[in-house]
C-alpha positions in Angstrom: 13.5 -33.1 24.5 15.7 -36.2 24.9 15.0 -37.2 21.3 16.2 -33.8 20.0 19.4 -34.2 22.0 20.0 -37.7 20.5 19.5 -36.3 17.0 22.0 -33.5 17.8 24.5 -36.0 19.2 24.2 -38.2 16.1 24.7 -35.2 13.8 27.8 -34.2 15.7 29.1 -37.8 15.6 28.6 -38.0 11.8 30.5 -34.7 11.4 33.3 -36.0 13.6 33.4 -39.1 11.4 33.7 -37.0 8.3 36.5 -35.0 9.9 38.5 -38.0 10.9 38.0 -39.5 7.3 39.2 -36.2 5.9 42.3 -36.3 8.1 43.4 -39.6 6.6 42.7 -38.7 2.9 44.9 -36.6 0.7 42.4 -33.7 0.8 43.9 -32.5 4.0 47.4 -32.6 2.5 46.6 -30.6 -0.7 47.8 -27.0 -1.0 44.9 -24.6 -0.4 42.9 -27.1 1.6 41.1 -25.9 4.8 43.8 -27.0 7.3 46.2 -29.8 7.9 45.5 -33.3 9.1 46.1 -32.5 12.7 43.5 -29.8 12.6 40.9 -32.2 11.2 41.8 -34.8 13.9 41.5 -32.1 16.6 38.1 -31.0 15.2 37.0 -34.6 15.2 38.0 -35.2 18.8 36.3 -32.0 19.9 33.1 -32.9 18.0 33.0 -36.4 19.5 33.5 -35.0 23.0 30.6 -32.6 22.5 28.5 -35.4 21.1 29.2 -37.5 24.1 28.2 -34.7 26.5 25.0 -34.0 24.5 24.2 -37.8 24.6 24.7 -37.7 28.4 22.3 -34.7 28.6 19.8 -36.6 26.5 20.0 -39.7 28.8 19.6 -37.6 31.9 16.7 -35.6 30.4 14.9 -38.9 29.5 15.6 -40.3 32.9 14.2 -37.3 34.8 11.2 -37.1 32.5 10.4 -40.7 33.2 10.8 -40.2 37.0 8.5 -37.2 36.8 5.8 -39.2 34.9 6.0 -42.0 37.4 5.8 -39.6 40.4 2.8 -37.9 38.8 1.1 -41.2 38.1 1.6 -42.3 41.7 0.2 -39.0 43.0 -2.9 -39.4 40.9 -3.3 -43.0 42.0 -3.0 -42.0 45.6 -5.7 -39.3 45.1 -8.0 -41.8 43.5 -7.5 -44.2 46.4 -8.2 -41.4 49.0 -11.3 -40.2 47.1 -12.7 -43.7 46.6 -12.2 -44.6 50.3 -13.7 -41.8 52.3 -13.7 -42.9 55.9 
């Protein structure tokens, strides 16, 4: 699941980059364009914030998955030691 969250965060960051580039070009200042430059900058800021939150979720997800795998491996190792050493 962590990898999917990283892909989502990267996509949002690319869209934020496109929005910030559009805010500095003349496209945002043309009549009939979809919004003004401040709207594009606000959209970019919102997208980058969401991307950072999704990245944090991906990091935490990977961290907890790794901790769960290690705990499971330690439990299995303890079981093997107990079954191999019947006293």
